[in-house]
C-alpha positions in Angstrom: -26.9 16.5 -0.2 -29.3 17.6 -2.9 -31.7 20.4 -3.5 -29.2 23.3 -3.1 -26.0 24.3 -4.8 -23.1 22.8 -2.9 -20.0 25.0 -3.1 -16.6 23.7 -2.0 -16.9 25.7 1.2 -20.2 24.1 2.0 -18.9 20.7 1.2 -15.9 21.3 3.5 -18.3 22.5 6.3 -20.3 19.3 5.9 -17.2 17.2 5.9 -15.9 18.9 9.0 -19.2 18.2 10.7 -19.2 14.5 9.6 -15.6 14.0 10.9 -16.6 15.5 14.2 -19.7 13.2 14.5 -17.7 10.1 13.6 -15.0 11.0 16.0 -17.4 11.5 18.8 -19.1 8.2 18.2 -18.3 5.5 20.8 -19.5 2.4 18.9 -19.7 1.0 15.5 -23.5 1.0 15.6 -23.5 4.8 16.1 -21.1 5.2 13.2 -23.2 3.0 10.9 -26.3 5.0 11.9 -24.5 8.2 10.8 -23.4 6.7 7.5 -27.0 5.5 6.9 -28.0 8.9 5.6 -25.4 8.7 2.7 -25.1 6.6 -0.4 -22.7 3.6 -0.5 -20.8 5.4 -3.3 -20.1 8.4 -1.1 -19.1 6.2 1.7 -16.6 4.3 -0.4 -15.2 7.6 -1.7 -14.7 9.0 1.8 -13.6 5.9 3.6 -11.3 4.5 0.9 -10.1 1.0 1.8 -8.6 -0.5 4.9 -5.2 -0.5 3.2 -5.5 3.2 2.1 -8.1 5.1 4.1 -9.6 8.1 2.4 -7.7 11.3 3.1 -10.8 13.3 3.8 -11.4 11.3 7.0 -7.9 10.2 7.9 -6.2 13.6 7.7 -5.7 15.8 10.7 -7.8 18.9 10.9 -4.7 21.1 10.1 -4.1 19.1 6.9 -7.4 20.1 5.4 -7.8 23.6 4.0 -9.8 26.2 6.1 -13.2 27.2 4.7 -12.2 30.8 4.7 -9.2 33.1 5.0 -8.5 34.7 8.3 -10.4 37.8 7.3 -13.5 35.8 6.4 -13.1 36.0 2.6 -12.6 33.3 0.1 -8.9 32.4 0.0 -6.6 32.0 -3.0 -3.5 31.1 -0.9 -3.4 28.5 1.8 -0.2 28.7 4.0 0.7 25.5 5.8 3.4 26.2 8.4 4.8 23.1 10.1 7.8 21.6 11.8 10.1 18.9 10.4 8.1 15.7 9.7 4.8 17.4 10.5 3.1 16.0 7.4 3.4 19.1 5.2 4.4 17.2 2.1 1.4 14.8 2.4 -0.8 17.8 2.9 0.4 19.5 -0.3 0.3 16.3 -2.3 -3.2 15.4 -1.2 -4.4 18.9 -2.0 -3.1 18.6 -5.6 -4.6 15.1 -5.9 -8.0 16.4 -4.7 -7.9 19.3 -7.1 -7.0 17.0 -10.1 -9.6 14.3 -9.1 -12.3 16.9 -8.4 -12.8 16.4 -4.6 -16.0 18.4 -4.1 -14.7 20.1 -0.8 -11.8 21.5 -2.8 -13.1 22.5 -6.2 -16.2 22.8 -8.3 -14.5 21.1 -11.2 -11.2 19.3 -11.8 -8.1 21.3 -12.6 -5.9 20.5 -15.5 -2.8 22.7 -15.3 -0.7 22.7 -12.1 2.7 24.2 -11.1 4.9 22.3 -8.7 7.6 24.7 -7.3 10.4 23.6 -5.0 13.8 24.8 -3.8 15.5 22.9 -6.6 14.4 20.5 -9.3 15.9 17.7 -7.2 13.6 18.7 -4.3 10.5 18.7 -6.6 11.4 15.3 -7.9 12.6 13.6 -4.8 10.2 15.1 -2.3 7.1 16.5 -3.9 6.7 13.8 -6.7 8.7 10.7 -5.8 9.0 11.0 -2.0 7.3 8.7 0.5 4.5 11.2 0.9 4.7 12.6 -2.6 2.3 12.6 -5.5 3.2 9.2 -6.9 3.0 7.4 -3.5 -0.5 8.7 -2.5 -2.3 7.7 -5.7 -3.9 4.3 -6.2 -2.5 2.3 -9.0 -5.5 3.0 -11.2 -5.2 6.8 -11.0 -1.4 7.2 -10.5 0.2 9.9 -12.7 3.2 9.4 -14.9 6.4 11.3 -14.3 8.6 12.2 -17.3 11.8 13.5 -15.9 13.3 14.7 -19.2 10.2 17.0 -19.7 9.8 17.7 -16.0 6.2 16.8 -16.4 3.7 14.8 -14.4 0.6 13.6 -16.3 -2.6 12.0 -15.1 -3.9 9.7 -17.8 -7.2 9.3 -16.0 -8.1 13.0 -16.2 -5.7 14.6 -18.7 -4.3 16.9 -16.0 -0.6 18.0 -16.3 1.7 19.4 -13.6 5.0 21.1 -14.5 8.0 21.1 -12.2 9.9 24.4 -11.5 12.9 25.3 -9.4 13.2 28.5 -7.3 16.7 28.7 -8.7 15.3 29.7 -12.1 12.4 32.2 -11.6 12.3 33.1 -15.3 11.2 29.6 -16.2 7.8 30.5 -14.7 7.5 33.4 -17.2 4.9 32.3 -19.8 3.3 29.1 -18.6 -0.2 29.5 -17.0 -1.9 27.4 -14.4 -5.2 26.7 -12.5 -3.4 25.6 -9.3 0.0 25.5 -7.7 1.9 23.8 -4.9 4.9 25.8 -3.5 7.1 23.8 -1.1 9.6 25.1 1.4 9.5 28.7 0.3 11.5 29.6 3.3 14.6 28.0 1.6 14.0 29.4 -1.9 17.1 31.0 -3.5 15.2 33.7 -5.3 12.1 33.7 -3.1 10.5 37.0 -4.2 11.2 36.7 -7.9 10.0 33.1 -8.0 6.9 34.0 -6.1 6.0 37.0 -8.3 6.4 35.0 -11.5 4.2 32.2 -10.1 1.4 34.7 -9.2 1.4 36.0 -12.8 1.0 32.4 -14.1 -2.0 31.6 -11.9 -4.6 32.9 -14.4 -6.6 29.9 -15.7 -10.0 28.7 -14.5 -12.6 30.4 -12.5 -10.7 30.3 -9.2 -6.9 29.8 -9.3 -5.6 28.7 -6.0 -2.3 27.6 -4.4 -1.0 25.8 -1.3 2.3 26.8 0.3 3.9 24.2 2.6 7.0 25.3 4.5 8.9 25.2 7.8 8.9 28.9 8.8 12.0 31.0 8.3 12.1 34.7 8.9 12.4 35.8 5.3 10.4 38.7 3.8 8.1 36.4 1.7 7.1 34.2 4.6 6.5 37.3 6.8 4.3 38.9 4.2 2.2 35.7 3.8 1.8 35.3 7.5 0.8 39.0 7.9 -1.8 38.9 5.1 -5.2 38.2 6.6 -6.5 37.2 3.1 -4.2 34.1 3.3 -5.7 31.0 4.9 -3.4 29.5 7.6 -2.9 26.2 9.3 -0.1 25.2 11.6 1.3 21.8 12.6 4.0 20.7 14.9 6.3 17.7 14.5 4.7 16.1 17.6 1.3 16.2 15.8 2.6 13.6 13.4 4.3 11.5 16.1 2.5 8.3 15.0 4.2 8.4 11.6 7.7 9.2 12.8 10.5 6.9 13.8 11.0 6.6 17.6 14.8 7.2 17.1 14.0 10.5 15.3 11.7 11.6 18.1 14.3 10.7 20.8 17.3 12.2 19.0 15.8 15.3 17.6 12.5 16.2 19.3 13.8 15.5 22.8 17.0 17.4 22.2 15.6 20.6 20.7 12.2 20.8 22.3 11.7 24.3 23.8 14.8 25.9 22.2 14.6 28.7 19.7 15.6 26.2 16.9 13.1 23.7 18.2 10.3 26.2 18.2 11.0 27.0 14.5 11.9 23.5 13.2 9.6 21.4 15.3 6.7 23.6 16.4 6.5 25.6 13.2 6.8 29.0 14.8 8.1 32.0 13.0 10.9 33.1 15.4 11.8 36.8 15.5 15.4 38.1 15.8 17.2 37.2 18.9 17.8 40.5 20.7 21.4 39.9 21.6 22.4 38.2 18.3 25.4 39.5 16.4 23.3 39.4 13.1 19.7 40.3 12.3 17.6 38.7 9.6 17.2 42.1 7.9 20.9 42.6 8.0 21.5 39.2 6.3 18.9 40.0 3.7 20.5 43.4 3.0 23.8 41.5 2.3 22.1 39.3 -0.4 23.3 39.3 -4.0 22.5 37.1 -6.9 26.1 36.5 -8.1 29.6 37.2 -6.9 31.8 39.5 -9.0 35.3 38.7 -10.1 37.3 37.6 -7.0 40.9 38.1 -6.2 41.2 35.3 -3.6 39.0 32.4 -2.5 39.2 30.4 0.7 37.5 27.3 1.9 37.3 27.1 5.7 36.8 23.9 7.8 35.7 23.7 11.4 36.2 19.9 12.0 34.3 18.0 14.6 36.1 16.2 17.5 34.4 13.0 16.6 32.2 11.5 13.8 30.0 9.6 16.3 26.2 9.9 16.0 25.0 13.1 17.7 28.4 14.8 17.4 28.9 18.4 16.2 28.6 19.0 12.5 31.7 19.7 10.3 31.5 23.3 9.2 32.6 23.8 5.5 32.2 27.3 4.1 33.7 29.0 1.1 34.1 32.7 0.5 36.1 35.1 -1.7 37.2 38.7 -1.7 37.0 41.1 -4.6 39.3 44.0 -5.6 37.3 46.5 -3.4 37.9 44.4 -0.3 34.3 43.1 -0.1 33.9 39.4 0.8 31.4 37.2 -0.8 30.1 33.9 0.8 30.0 31.3 -2.0 29.0 28.0 -0.5 28.0 26.2 2.7 28.6 22.4 2.4 28.6 21.7 6.1 27.2 18.4 7.4 26.7 16.1 10.4 27.9 12.6 11.1 30.7 12.7 8.5 33.8 10.6 9.0 37.1 12.5 8.6 37.8 11.1 5.1 34.3 12.2 4.0 34.4 15.8 5.2 38.0 16.1 4.0 37.0 14.9 0.5 34.0 17.2 0.5 36.1 20.2 1.4 38.9 19.5 -1.1 36.4 19.0 -3.9 34.9 22.4 -3.1 38.5 23.8 -3.0 39.2 22.4 -6.5 35.8 23.4 -7.9 36.2 27.0 -6.9 40.0 27.1 -7.6 40.5 28.3 -4.1 43.8 29.7 -2.8 43.6 28.4 0.7 42.0 25.6 2.7 41.7 27.1 6.2 41.5 24.5 8.9 41.0 25.0 12.6 43.3 22.7 14.5 42.0 23.0 18.0 39.9 19.9 17.6 42.1 16.9 17.1 45.4 18.9 16.7 47.1 18.3 13.4 44.9 15.3 12.6 42.6 17.4 10.4 45.4 18.7 8.2 46.9 15.2 8.0 43.6 13.7 6.8 43.3 16.5 4.1 46.8 15.8 2.9 45.9 12.1 2.6 42.9 13.0 0.5 44.5 15.7 -1.6 48.2 16.5 -1.0 48.1 19.4 -3.4 45.9 21.7 -1.3 47.3 24.9 0.2 46.5 24.3 3.9 46.4 27.2 6.3 46.2 26.0 9.9 44.5 28.3 12.4 44.1 27.9 16.2 41.4 29.6 18.3 42.8 31.6 21.1 39.7 33.6 21.9 36.0 32.6 22.5 33.7 32.1 19.5 31.8 35.3 20.2 34.9 37.4 20.3 36.2 35.9 17.1 32.8 36.5 15.4 32.5 40.2 16.5 35.0 41.6 13.9 33.3 39.7 11.1 29.8 41.0 12.2 31.3 44.5 12.0 32.3 43.8 8.4 28.7 42.8 7.7 27.4 46.0 9.3 29.8 48.0 7.0 28.5 46.3 3.9 31.8 44.5 3.4 30.3 40.9 3.3 27.8 39.7 0.8 25.9 36.3 0.4 26.0 35.1 -3.2 22.7 33.2 -2.8 20.9 31.8 0.2 22.3 29.6 2.9 19.4 28.8 5.2 21.1 26.6 7.8 24.1 29.0 8.1 21.9 32.0 8.3 19.8 30.4 11.0 23.0 30.0 13.1 24.0 33.7 12.4 20.6 35.0 13.5 20.6 32.9 16.7 24.2 33.5 17.8 24.6 35.6 21.0 27.1 36.0 23.7 26.4 32.6 25.1 26.4 30.9 21.7 23.3 29.4 20.1 20.2 29.3 22.1 19.8 25.5 22.0 23.4 24.9 23.2 24.6 23.5 20.0 28.0 24.2 18.5 27.8 26.9 15.7 29.9 24.9 13.3 28.8 26.5 10.1 29.2 30.0 11.7 32.7 29.0 12.9 33.7 28.1 9.4 32.3 31.3 8.0 34.2 33.3 10.6 37.5 31.6 9.8 37.0 32.1 6.0 36.2 35.9 6.3 38.9 36.4 8.9 41.5 34.8 6.6 40.4 36.9 3.6 39.7 40.3 5.1 41.3 40.5 8.6 44.5 38.6 8.0 47.8 39.4 6.2 47.4 40.4 2.5 49.1 38.3 -0.1 51.7 39.8 -2.4 50.2 39.0 -5.8 46.6 37.9 -5.8 44.9 36.3 -8.8 41.6 37.5 -10.3 38.9 34.9 -11.2 35.3 34.9 -12.2 33.0 32.7 -10.1 
């Protein structure tokens, strides 16, 4: 590996060839013969240890960056699309580690200023930095960085590199700092995706070749569609099944087996970008058109609950959605706190806390499932809530149609992003969701908007700022 200038691309091509030769070797003697051409130091660097094998050799092909972008040029953005549990976090963390430590197949020289951007600060901390595949976990004790939570700062004493944590909830925080590299995680769920992305691009201006890796489960938002459609962006894909060896068998049985082949499974497990369902009541573009940053002053607020029939494992989720209506009769979706596997006292507590936090006027509860049990549980948790019991007399699709019309008329807005709820909306057709699941979040949304905009008007509404 001497005599010529070795660029990162050339290093990566050599590494790819070495991995292929080692993989094709059928005996230890063949592998030793291949390694004989390289120094013991290089071998130790690549192989690592038995306890922690070197990433360069143990990673899957899709977890290493392509040599070139799809148009054959040098890339500055590497988009990693993958299903749940496909190893995206490990991919992003190892790329950052390699850039900081100066892995020759990634960079000519070590980088010293990095941006870590996630959906929220909690996600950056709990997933990207402190998670089981995060930056702290993948470093050896000797080279491990130090996380200072109060400064939102990760420092590598061994190299002097510094990574700063940012939340997509606050794009303006990225205005000013500058970086040599960035890791953007789960951009499909970012609250202010375009604004955060734009500010990040302006900050990538240090060094001879600023680069960034984007790791995300695909969602049909404008930013992800733009990245996927840009041939200058390097792209790798990974399915959940590709990482089967590192996933719990119970997860594979409960999730993979249940959703494999469905629209949701293709998105969340196979890492596909799923276009709009032709017969869905809502389109992704329509949902994006309803987006707003903040809700205005509201006259009434309702929290709606679609309770599950049971809290057993694998049961339907409990839909909990809050919305308000302003003086012009426009509804504004404020929160989605739905969840799975919650016992009655848990979802009742969650709903009543949301009711109190938003100073809501009504707690709308569907009583088809379990009769009056749901209202009784809520009264046990918080007897002061104004409960409005509703009973479904028509099918879910028929109940949802008038609400979809309000969206088409511009009379419903989303104050923020609600990825799981919006996934259900874009996948809800005449026969329900494509995977056969119950649209619990959507049901709660329909009840909330119906109560606010399609039901009887109150005599003297209040006006509040949310």
